[in-house]
N, C-alpha and C positions, 0 to 999 in steps of 0.2 A: 317325365324324364329330366326336363330342364330343372325342375325343382330339386331333384335328387343331385344333379351335378352342381347346382348352386350350393346346396347344403354341404356336400363333400368338400368343395372348394373353400367354403367358409371355415369348416373345421380344420382343414389343412393349413389355411392361412393363420388362424389363431394359434394353432399348436406350434408353428414355426416361430411366431413372435415370442411365445413363451420360452422356447429354447434359446433364443437370442438374448433373453433377459436373465439368463442363468448367471452363476458365479463367474467372476473374471471380466465382467463387462465394465465399462467406464462411464461414470456420471459426469466426467469433466472436472472433477475436483479431487484434491488429494486428502487422504486420511493420514498422511505422515505427521508425526509429532512436530509441533512448532518449536523452532530453535530460537531462544531468546538471545538478543545481543547485549553485550556489556557496554559500559560507558564509552570505551574506546571505539567499539563498533558503531554505536549510535552517532558519535561525532564524525566518524568516517562517512557514514551514510548521509548525514545531514550536509556535510561538506560537498558531497557529490550532487546533492539536490540543489544547493546554492549555485554550483557550477551550471547545472541544467537550467535553472531559472535565469541565469545571466545569458546563456546561449539562446534562450527563448525571448530575450529582451524584456523579461519581467523585472529584472534588477539591473541597476547600473553596473558597469564593468569594474568600478572601484571595489565592489564586493569580492572580487576574485582573490585579492590579497589578504582578506580578513580571515582570521582563525577563530574557532569557537571559543567563547569565554567560559561557558559552563554547559553541563548536561545534567539534568535532574529528572527524576521520576516524579510525575504528578498524577493526579486522578481527575479525570474529566467525565462527568456523567457516570460515575462508578466504574470507569475503565482506566486502568493504569496506562500511562503513555510516557514517552521521553519528550522533554522540551529542551532543545538545544538553542542556546543564545549566542548570537554573533553581534558585535558592536562595530560600526563603521563611523569613525569620527570625521571622515571626509564628506559625509552627507550634511548639507546645510540645515535641512529641516530636522530639528531635534526629535520630533515625533517619528522620524523614519531612520534614526541612527541604530536602533536595535531591531534585529530581525530574529524572530522565533520560528524554529522549524519543529514541527510535531511529528513524531514517529510512533508506531505501535511498538510494543516491547520486543517484537521480533524484527524491528528495524525497517518496517515498511512506511512509506511516506503517507501522512495524513493531511497535513496542511502547513502553510507558512504564512505569517503575518507580522505586523509591526506592533501589535497590542499585547501579545503574550497570552491571549485568552482564546 
């Protein structure tokens, strides 16, 4: 009798799990189409990232008044990206005067550095 009850419970449990996995369930990610940003949108996003890096004390405050010099599409490891360049002549170390912010083509932050690579 116990075996029969266990068997019925197992069948019921598995069938309810199958029902929960039907259409309309959520995997936690979107299948919505990616919206690409244009040059202006890339510059806006990169400027917000620079402000965030200043707020986190990753960049000096003098970067807050710097505007983007350029935004260009580049390819890194066969992936297209935006590279937005900022130049801050108030920085004494010439190797740290240019900041490069990298974004995906849909405007999401990838990285920032002083080398451009």
